[in-house]
C-alpha positions as CSV (number, residue, x, y, z in Angstrom):
1,M,95.7,201.5,175.6
2,E,92.8,199.1,175.6
3,T,91.2,198.7,172.2
4,K,87.8,198.0,170.7
5,K,86.6,197.0,167.2
6,L,84.7,199.5,165.1
7,G,81.3,197.9,164.7
8,N,81.5,194.5,163.0
9,T,84.7,195.5,161.1
10,D,88.3,194.5,161.7
11,V,89.3,198.1,162.4
12,T,90.7,198.6,165.9
13,L,90.0,201.8,167.9
14,S,91.4,203.0,171.2
15,A,88.9,202.6,174.0
16,I,89.0,206.3,174.6
17,G,88.9,208.7,171.7
18,L,89.7,212.4,171.3
19,G,86.9,214.8,170.4
20,G,88.2,217.6,168.3
21,M,85.3,220.1,168.5
22,P,86.7,222.3,171.4
23,M,89.7,223.1,169.2
24,S,87.7,224.8,166.5
25,L,84.8,226.7,168.0
26,S,84.9,230.4,168.7
27,S,86.7,229.7,172.0
28,R,89.4,227.7,170.2
29,P,92.9,227.6,171.6
30,P,95.9,228.7,169.5
31,E,96.7,226.3,166.7
32,S,100.0,225.3,168.2
33,Q,98.3,224.3,171.4
34,A,95.6,222.3,169.6
35,I,98.3,220.4,167.6
36,A,100.2,219.8,170.9
37,V,97.0,218.3,172.4
38,I,96.5,216.0,169.4
39,H,100.2,214.9,169.5
40,R,99.9,214.2,173.3
41,A,96.8,212.1,172.7
42,L,98.7,210.0,170.1
43,D,101.6,209.7,172.5
44,L,99.1,208.2,175.1
45,G,97.8,205.6,172.7
46,V,94.7,207.4,171.4
47,R,94.0,206.1,167.9
48,H,90.5,207.5,167.3
49,I,89.8,211.2,166.6
50,D,86.3,212.5,166.2
51,T,85.7,215.6,164.0
52,A,83.1,217.1,161.6
53,D,82.9,219.5,158.8
54,S,80.8,221.8,161.1
55,Y,83.4,222.0,163.9
56,C,84.2,225.6,163.1
57,K,83.2,229.1,164.0
58,D,80.7,229.6,161.1
59,E,80.2,228.8,157.4
60,S,83.2,230.9,156.3
61,D,85.4,228.6,158.6
62,K,83.9,225.3,157.5
63,H,86.2,222.2,157.8
64,H,88.5,224.0,160.2
65,N,88.8,221.0,162.6
66,E,89.4,218.5,159.8
67,R,92.2,220.6,158.4
68,L,93.7,221.0,161.9
69,I,93.7,217.3,162.5
70,A,95.2,216.6,159.1
71,K,98.0,219.1,159.9
72,A,98.6,217.6,163.3
73,L,98.9,214.1,161.9
74,Q,101.2,215.2,159.1
75,Q,103.5,216.9,161.7
76,Y,103.5,214.0,164.1
77,S,106.9,212.2,164.3
78,G,105.4,208.8,165.3
79,D,103.4,206.2,163.4
80,T,99.9,207.4,162.4
81,S,99.0,204.5,160.2
82,Q,96.6,203.1,162.8
83,V,94.9,206.4,163.6
84,I,91.2,206.4,162.7
85,V,89.7,209.8,162.0
86,A,85.9,209.9,162.0
87,T,84.2,213.0,160.5
88,K,80.6,214.0,160.0
89,G,78.5,216.0,157.5
90,G,75.0,217.4,157.4
91,L,75.0,220.4,159.7
92,M,75.5,224.0,158.6
93,R,76.9,226.8,160.8
94,P,75.2,230.1,159.6
95,N,76.2,232.8,162.1
96,G,77.5,230.1,164.4
97,N,74.2,228.3,164.7
98,W,73.7,224.6,164.0
99,V,71.2,223.9,161.1
100,R,70.5,220.5,159.5
101,N,71.0,220.1,155.8
102,G,70.4,216.7,154.3
103,N,70.3,217.9,150.7
104,P,72.1,215.2,148.7
105,D,73.9,217.8,146.6
106,H,75.2,219.6,149.7
107,L,76.3,216.3,151.2
108,R,78.0,215.2,148.0
109,Q,80.0,218.5,148.0
110,T,80.9,218.4,151.7
111,I,82.1,214.8,151.6
112,Q,84.5,215.8,148.8
113,E,85.6,218.9,150.8
114,S,86.1,216.7,153.9
115,F,88.1,214.3,151.9
116,Q,90.4,217.1,150.7
117,A,90.5,218.8,154.2
118,L,91.7,215.5,155.7
119,G,94.6,215.2,153.2
120,G,93.0,214.2,150.0
121,E,95.0,211.0,149.7
122,K,93.5,208.2,151.8
123,S,89.8,207.3,152.3
124,I,87.8,209.0,155.0
125,D,88.0,206.3,157.7
126,L,84.4,206.9,159.0
127,W,81.9,209.4,157.6
128,Q,78.8,209.9,159.7
129,Y,75.5,211.6,158.7
130,H,75.4,214.2,161.4
131,A,71.7,214.5,161.9
132,A,68.7,213.4,159.8
133,D,67.0,216.2,158.0
134,P,63.2,215.7,157.9
135,N,63.1,217.5,154.5
136,Y,64.8,214.6,152.8
137,A,64.4,210.8,152.8
138,I,67.2,209.1,154.7
139,E,68.1,207.0,151.7
140,D,68.4,210.2,149.5
141,S,70.7,211.9,152.0
142,L,72.9,208.8,152.4
143,A,73.1,208.3,148.6
144,P,76.3,210.5,148.3
145,A,77.9,208.6,151.1
146,K,77.2,205.3,149.4
147,E,78.6,206.7,146.2
148,A,81.8,207.8,148.0
149,L,82.0,204.4,149.7
150,E,81.9,202.7,146.3
151,A,84.4,205.1,144.9
152,G,86.9,204.5,147.7
153,K,86.7,207.9,149.3
154,I,84.9,206.6,152.4
155,R,85.7,203.3,154.2
156,Y,82.8,203.1,156.6
157,I,79.5,204.9,157.2
158,G,77.9,205.9,160.6
159,L,75.0,207.9,161.9
160,S,74.6,210.6,164.5
161,N,71.5,211.7,166.4
162,F,69.4,208.9,165.0
163,S,66.5,206.9,166.4
164,V,66.2,203.1,166.2
165,E,63.7,203.4,163.4
166,Q,65.9,205.8,161.5
167,I,69.0,203.5,162.0
168,Q,67.0,200.5,160.6
169,T,65.9,202.6,157.6
170,A,69.5,203.6,156.9
171,R,70.8,200.0,157.2
172,K,68.4,198.8,154.5
173,F,70.2,201.1,152.2
174,V,73.8,200.9,153.2
175,E,76.0,199.2,155.8
176,I,76.2,201.1,159.1
177,V,79.0,200.5,161.7
178,S,78.4,203.2,164.3
179,V,75.9,205.5,166.0
180,Q,76.8,208.8,167.7
181,N,74.1,210.2,170.0
182,Q,74.1,212.3,173.1
183,Y,74.6,210.3,176.2
184,N,75.8,211.0,179.7
185,P,74.5,210.6,183.3
186,W,72.2,213.6,182.9
187,H,71.0,212.7,179.4
188,R,70.1,209.0,179.3
189,L,67.7,208.9,176.4
190,P,69.6,206.1,174.5
191,E,68.7,203.8,177.4
192,S,64.9,204.5,177.2
193,N,64.5,204.9,173.4
194,G,66.3,201.6,172.6
195,V,69.2,202.9,170.7
196,L,71.9,201.7,173.1
197,E,70.3,198.2,173.3
198,Y,70.0,198.1,169.5
199,C,73.6,199.0,169.0
200,E,74.8,196.4,171.5
201,K,72.6,193.7,169.9
202,E,73.6,194.5,166.3
203,G,77.3,195.0,167.0
204,L,77.4,198.7,166.3
205,T,79.8,201.0,168.1
206,F,78.1,203.7,170.1
207,F,79.9,207.0,170.5
208,P,78.4,209.1,173.2
209,W,78.7,212.8,172.4
210,S,78.8,215.3,175.2
211,P,80.0,212.5,177.5
212,L,80.7,214.8,180.4
213,G,77.4,216.7,180.1
214,G,78.4,219.7,178.1
215,S,80.7,222.7,178.7
216,S,78.3,224.4,181.2
217,R,78.2,221.2,183.4
218,V,81.9,220.2,183.2
219,S,83.0,223.1,185.4
220,K,80.6,222.0,188.1
221,L,81.2,218.3,188.2
222,S,83.4,218.7,191.2
223,D,80.5,220.1,193.1
224,I,78.5,216.9,192.8
225,R,78.8,215.0,196.0
226,I,78.7,211.4,194.7
227,L,81.3,212.2,192.1
228,Q,83.5,213.8,194.8
229,Q,83.1,210.7,197.0
230,L,84.0,208.2,194.2
231,S,86.9,210.4,193.1
232,Q,88.3,210.2,196.6
233,E,87.6,206.5,196.9
234,K,89.1,205.5,193.6
235,G,91.9,208.0,193.2
236,F,90.6,209.3,189.8
237,S,89.2,212.7,188.8
238,V,85.5,213.3,188.7
239,Y,85.8,213.4,184.9
240,C,87.3,209.9,184.8
241,I,84.4,208.7,187.1
242,V,81.9,209.9,184.5
243,L,83.8,208.4,181.6
244,A,84.1,205.1,183.5
245,W,80.3,205.2,184.1
246,L,79.8,205.4,180.4
247,R,82.1,202.5,179.7
248,A,80.4,200.4,182.4
249,K,77.0,200.9,180.8
250,S,77.7,198.8,177.7
251,P,80.6,197.1,175.9
252,C,79.7,198.9,172.7
253,I,80.3,202.3,174.2
254,L,83.4,204.3,173.2
255,P,83.7,207.7,174.8
256,I,85.1,210.6,172.8
257,P,85.7,213.4,175.3
258,G,86.8,216.7,173.8
259,A,90.0,218.4,174.8
260,S,91.7,221.7,174.1
261,K,94.4,221.3,176.8
262,I,97.0,218.7,177.2
263,S,96.0,218.1,180.8
264,S,92.5,217.3,179.8
265,I,93.4,214.5,177.4
266,E,96.0,213.2,179.9
267,D,93.3,212.9,182.5
268,S,90.6,211.4,180.1
269,V,92.8,208.5,179.0
270,R,93.2,207.4,182.6
271,A,89.5,206.4,182.6
272,V,90.5,203.1,180.8
273,E,92.2,202.1,184.0
274,L,89.1,202.5,186.1
275,Q,86.5,199.8,186.4
276,L,83.3,200.7,188.2
277,S,81.2,198.1,190.0
278,P,77.4,197.8,189.5
279,D,77.1,199.3,193.0
280,D,79.3,202.3,191.9
281,V,77.1,202.8,188.8
282,R,74.0,202.7,191.0
283,R,75.4,205.2,193.4
284,I,76.2,207.6,190.6
285,E,72.7,207.3,189.1
286,E,71.0,207.8,192.4
287,G,73.3,210.6,193.4
288,I,72.9,212.9,190.5
């Protein structure tokens, strides 16, 4: 598996990660299936798993995905010492909704809960502030993460759903290694708002969430003519074409496609074998 560095650190990540969210929402697969997916990802060389305290059904189910990943890693028969698990905090799930909560007291508590959910022994590899809450200063919301970093419960800090200005504000307070914002061929805001360019210039890893356009679009990707054409030309699935488009957009991009089936992660990792030309990228952007 091709690898990339996490930001400006010496930590190595697989060039394709595994997004854990589909394994813990209301449509989650059986636990045994989810664990099998994680194990298959590890077999294929995936060494980066993305999760969050809010990847669950609702507040009563908080930290489900973190506990699931910890269990899968514990049960895996191979070496997991190089696996990097990135989690997030700052979103609540009342009645299954997504609500921002940047209250420092809440974040301090949920960081501790994430630490325990992920095993309670080693530091959280990467903790990301899930979304800035306008009710609290960014510095105040990040204070618990900085405390946990200094206490050895977090190794690195990242941001999610942040603008360039917000990233700059956060970096004045604490070292930031990554940004996770929505990005795919149908949602290209990071190109126009400067976030992608900023990450590339500053050496920050950019994790595009919803890399395939979201669950409602994924089932229709095969209906898009240009993706069909490139799939036939290259001998890769339409999903790999989209992931390869992301990788072609910037060297700082590391896709983290979600999976709840073994076949999905097996297909996704093939994207590292596909190199799209500038003309291929142009055709995709003009064709969708």
